[in-house]
C-alpha positions in Angstrom: 0.0 0.0 0.0 1.3 3.4 -0.9 2.1 5.8 1.9 -0.7 8.1 2.9 0.6 11.7 2.8 -2.1 13.7 4.7 -3.4 13.2 8.1 -6.9 13.9 6.8 -6.5 10.8 4.6 -5.7 8.6 7.5 -8.6 10.0 9.6 -11.0 9.3 6.7 -9.7 5.8 6.3 -9.9 5.1 10.1 -13.4 6.6 10.4 -14.6 4.5 7.5 -13.0 1.4 8.9 -14.5 2.0 12.3 -18.0 2.3 10.8 -17.5 -0.8 8.7 -16.4 -2.8 11.7 -19.3 -1.6 13.9 -21.9 -2.4 11.3 -20.6 -5.6 9.7 -18.7 -7.2 12.5 -20.2 -6.1 15.9 -18.6 -8.9 17.8 -15.4 -9.2 15.8 -12.2 -9.6 17.7 -10.1 -9.6 14.5 -9.9 -13.4 14.5 -12.6 -14.1 11.9 -11.4 -14.7 8.3 -13.6 -11.8 7.1 -11.5 -9.5 9.2 -8.2 -10.3 7.3 -8.5 -7.3 5.0 -8.9 -5.0 8.0 -5.8 -6.5 9.7 -3.8 -6.1 6.5 -4.9 -2.4 6.3 -3.9 -1.7 9.9 -0.5 -3.4 9.4 0.0 -1.4 6.2 -0.9 1.9 7.9 1.5 1.1 10.7 4.4 0.3 8.4 7.7 1.9 9.1 7.1 4.5 6.4 3.8 5.8 8.0 4.3 5.0 11.6 5.1 8.6 12.6 1.5 9.6 11.9 0.4 7.3 14.7 3.2 8.4 17.1 2.5 12.2 16.9 -0.4 14.5 16.4 1.5 16.3 13.7 3.5 15.4 10.6 6.6 13.5 11.9 8.4 12.2 8.8 9.3 9.3 6.7 6.7 9.8 4.0 8.4 12.0 1.4 7.5 10.6 -2.0 10.4 9.0 -3.8 12.8 9.0 -0.9 14.0 6.0 1.1 13.0 5.7 4.8 15.3 7.8 7.0 18.0 6.0 9.0 18.7 7.0 12.6 22.0 6.7 14.5 23.1 7.1 18.0 24.9 10.4 18.7 28.2 8.8 19.6 27.9 6.8 22.8 24.8 8.6 24.0 21.3 7.2 23.7 20.1 10.1 21.6 19.0 9.1 18.1 19.5 11.5 15.3 18.6 11.3 11.6 21.5 10.3 9.4 20.8 13.4 7.3 19.9 16.7 9.1 19.4 20.3 8.2 21.4 23.4 9.2 20.4 27.0 9.1 23.9 28.4 8.3 23.8 31.0 5.5 20.2 30.3 4.5 17.9 31.4 7.4 17.9 35.2 7.7 20.2 35.6 4.6 18.2 33.8 1.9 15.0 32.5 3.6 12.2 34.0 5.7 9.8 32.3 8.0 7.4 31.3 5.2 10.3 29.7 3.2 11.6 28.0 6.3 8.3 26.3 7.0 8.4 24.8 3.5 12.0 23.7 3.8 11.6 22.2 7.3 8.4 20.5 6.3 10.1 18.7 3.5 12.8 17.7 5.9 10.3 16.3 8.4 8.5 14.4 5.7 11.8 12.7 4.9 12.2 11.8 8.5 14.8 14.4 9.5 14.6 15.1 13.2 17.8 17.1 13.8 18.0 20.8 13.0 21.2 22.8 13.7 21.6 26.5 14.4 24.0 29.0 16.1 23.8 32.3 17.8 26.0 33.9 15.2 24.0 32.8 12.2 22.5 36.0 10.6 23.2 37.7 14.0 20.6 35.6 15.7 18.0 36.0 13.0 18.4 32.3 12.0 17.3 31.2 15.4 14.3 33.4 15.4 13.2 32.1 12.0 13.7 28.5 12.9 11.8 28.9 16.1 8.9 30.7 14.4 8.8 28.1 11.6 8.7 25.2 14.0 6.0 26.9 16.1 3.9 27.7 13.0 4.2 24.0 11.8 2.9 22.8 15.2 5.4 20.0 15.6 5.8 18.3 19.0 9.0 19.6 20.6 9.9 16.1 21.8 9.9 14.8 18.2 12.8 17.2 17.4 16.5 17.4 18.1 17.5 21.1 18.1 21.0 22.4 18.5 22.7 25.8 18.8 26.2 27.0 19.2 27.8 29.6 21.4 30.8 31.7 20.8 30.0 34.9 18.7 27.1 36.6 20.4 27.8 40.3 19.8 30.3 43.1 19.8 30.7 43.6 23.6 33.8 42.3 25.4 31.8 39.6 27.1 29.4 38.8 24.2 31.8 36.3 22.7 34.0 33.4 23.7 33.4 30.6 26.2 33.4 32.3 29.6 30.9 31.2 32.1 29.1 34.5 31.7 28.7 34.3 27.9 27.9 30.6 27.9 25.0 31.0 30.3 23.8 34.4 29.0 24.3 33.4 25.4 22.3 30.2 25.9 19.4 32.0 27.5 19.4 34.5 24.7 19.4 31.8 22.1 16.5 30.0 23.8 14.6 33.3 23.8 15.1 33.7 20.0 14.2 30.1 19.4 11.2 30.5 21.7 12.1 27.2 23.3 12.7 26.1 26.9 15.7 24.0 26.0 18.0 22.8 23.2 18.9 19.2 22.9 22.5 19.9 21.9 24.7 22.9 22.8 28.1 23.4 21.1 31.1 25.5 21.9 31.3 27.0 18.4 35.1 27.3 18.5 37.9 26.9 21.1 38.5 30.0 23.2 42.2 30.5 24.0 41.3 33.3 26.5 39.1 31.1 28.7 40.4 28.1 30.7 38.8 24.9 29.5 37.8 24.1 33.1 35.7 27.2 33.2 33.9 26.1 30.0 33.4 22.6 31.2 31.9 23.9 34.5 29.6 26.4 32.6 28.4 23.7 30.2 27.5 21.4 33.1 25.6 24.2 34.8 23.6 24.7 31.6 22.8 21.0 31.5 22.0 20.8 35.2 19.5 23.6 34.9 17.7 22.0 32.0 18.7 24.5 29.3 20.4 21.7 27.2 20.7 17.9 27.3 24.2 17.4 25.8 27.1 19.6 25.2 29.8 19.4 22.6 32.4 21.2 20.6 32.9 22.5 17.0 36.3 22.6 15.3 38.2 21.9 18.5 41.5 20.0 18.3 41.8 16.4 19.5 44.0 17.6 22.3 41.4 20.2 23.5 38.6 17.7 23.5 40.8 15.3 25.5 41.6 18.0 28.0 37.9 18.8 28.4 37.2 15.1 29.1 40.0 14.8 31.6 38.7 17.8 33.5 35.2 16.5 33.4 36.2 13.1 34.7 38.3 14.7 37.5 35.3 16.9 38.5 32.8 14.1 38.1 31.1 16.1 35.4 29.7 15.5 31.9 32.3 15.7 29.1 31.6 16.8 25.4 29.4 14.1 23.8 29.8 15.4 20.2 32.0 17.4 17.9 30.9 19.4 14.8 33.7 19.4 12.3 33.9 20.3 8.6 34.0 17.0 6.7 33.9 16.3 3.0 36.0 14.7 0.3 38.4 17.7 0.5 38.5 18.2 4.2 39.2 15.0 6.2 42.1 15.3 8.6 40.2 15.9 11.8 37.6 13.2 11.3 39.8 10.5 9.9 43.0 11.1 11.7 43.1 13.6 14.6 39.9 12.4 16.3 40.6 8.7 15.6 41.5 7.8 19.3 38.5 9.7 20.6 35.7 7.6 19.2 36.6 4.6 21.3 38.0 6.4 24.3 35.2 8.9 24.8 32.5 7.7 22.5 32.6 10.9 20.5 29.8 11.5 18.1 30.1 13.7 15.0 27.5 16.0 13.4 29.5 17.1 10.4 29.1 20.3 8.3 29.8 21.4 4.7 29.5 17.9 3.2 29.4 19.5 -0.3 32.4 21.8 0.4 30.2 24.9 0.4 28.5 23.8 -2.8 31.6 22.9 -4.8 30.7 19.2 -4.8 27.4 20.0 -6.4 29.3 20.5 -9.6 27.4 23.6 -10.5 30.3 26.0 -10.0 33.2 27.0 -12.2 35.7 29.9 -12.0 33.6 31.8 -14.5 30.1 30.5 -13.5 28.6 31.5 -10.2 24.8 30.9 -10.3 22.8 33.9 -9.2 21.3 33.4 -5.7 23.8 30.7 -4.8 26.0 30.8 -1.7 29.1 31.8 -3.6 27.2 34.8 -5.1 26.6 36.4 -1.7 28.7 39.5 -1.1 29.7 38.5 2.4 31.0 35.1 1.3 33.6 36.4 -1.2 36.4 34.7 0.8 34.7 31.4 0.5 34.6 31.8 -3.2 38.3 32.6 -3.4 39.2 29.7 -1.2 37.1 27.0 -2.9 36.9 27.9 -6.6 40.5 27.1 -7.6 41.6 25.2 -10.7 43.0 22.1 -8.9 39.8 21.6 -6.9 37.5 22.1 -9.9 39.6 19.6 -11.9 39.0 17.0 -9.2 35.2 17.8 -9.3 35.2 16.9 -13.0 36.8 13.6 -12.2 34.1 13.0 -9.5 31.4 13.8 -11.9 32.5 11.0 -14.1 32.2 8.5 -11.2 28.8 9.8 -10.3 27.7 9.4 -13.9 28.8 5.7 -13.8 26.6 5.3 -10.7 23.8 7.1 -12.4 23.4 9.6 -9.5 24.0 13.3 -9.1 27.4 14.3 -7.8 25.9 16.0 -4.8 24.1 12.8 -3.7 27.3 10.8 -4.1 29.2 13.4 -2.0 26.6 13.3 0.8 26.5 9.5 0.8 30.3 9.5 1.0 30.2 11.4 4.2 27.3 9.4 5.7 29.2 6.1 4.9 31.7 6.9 7.6 30.5 5.0 10.7 31.8 7.7 13.1 29.5 10.2 11.6 26.2 10.4 13.5 24.5 13.0 11.3 25.4 14.8 8.1 24.2 18.4 8.3 22.8 19.5 4.9 21.7 22.8 3.6 19.1 23.9 1.0 17.4 27.1 -0.1 14.6 25.4 -2.1 12.3 22.5 -1.2 13.2 20.4 -4.2 16.9 20.6 -3.1 15.8 19.0 0.2 14.2 16.1 -1.7 17.3 15.6 -3.8 19.6 15.7 -0.8 17.5 13.0 1.0 17.9 10.7 -1.9 21.6 10.3 -0.9 20.5 7.6 1.5 19.8 5.4 -1.5 23.4 6.0 -2.8 25.2 4.8 0.3 25.0 1.1 -0.7 26.4 1.9 -4.1 29.6 3.1 -2.6 31.4 -0.2 -2.7 35.1 -0.5 -1.8 35.9 -0.4 -5.5 33.9 2.9 -6.0 35.4 4.3 -2.8 38.9 3.6 -4.2 38.0 5.3 -7.5 37.0 8.4 -5.5 40.2 8.2 -3.6 42.2 8.2 -6.8 40.5 11.4 -7.9 40.5 13.4 -4.7 43.8 12.1 -3.3 43.0 13.6 0.1 43.4 10.6 2.5 45.1 12.0 5.6 48.1 10.5 7.2 47.2 8.0 9.9 47.1 9.4 13.5 50.1 8.4 15.6 
């Protein structure tokens, strides 16, 4: 049976089914042969693709037409389950999308089974959090169905509005929650390491935030392996909670932290990863060239000129052409192959994707179907093109 896409459809079916049972089988306990079609209907409605409709009063996901069922992974060693593909508000919310657009984008994500949405206090100077919070409220989703994150570091221009001091972590978190219009976030990240604040102060502040119910887990973003280790050693000494997750850049061109530097941390501390920039800021979509920057794209934004100069270089674009050939052999878009490549790493808990249009969300989610196509032989072909495998960690 095809997935039913609207809750009204389900209500209509169930009401009709109830009336049929009452009139035709008043004493039926679903044992009679005549009831077999009813049993099959219930089992079909409760299939893995449509189960979210029964678990929540609102659209919960897994029924996006043409997309495989979402997979969920534990966030490192925690018990929290996050969708393999997630959505992040960097660049888009507040810069390219308003609340109305955000509702559409997030709805397509939810229909695909995405439950994890990432944000930060610095994104669009806080506007991204406001838009995400308003969109979620407008959509009417249950808060418990979602995993929401934000990141603290750059909160303003004042001397105490940035960094990882106890003052800014606590005040910044409260300000983010106000913008999101939420009582808590599930994940709270230290957006960058702060050389001006002792790591012990940061560990204590993050534990205060968790103890007071403003966040459930804390983690880091773009910290070194040594800094994460130090945070864990301090947390263990103080009988406190250490960083459960790290959010590093990870794609075919940026691999050292994930594949080498963090290698000892996965087993030792159960570190989970929610990776960003899987498409290398759009380069791995294959749509860019030195002379072709699509209007409205990320590289076309005035405040991302540095990103363009860093990413659109001849050597990188030559590798992209080689990757296009491999994607063509697999009969998939390059972007989907690149997303699947990141998701194939077993240490990655969730791949944070981005999109400015609803159809882009649909295309991104199809990457789940590409993961099985990345056989060892295909992975080696990719390696021969990108030649970016890091030196093993010692």
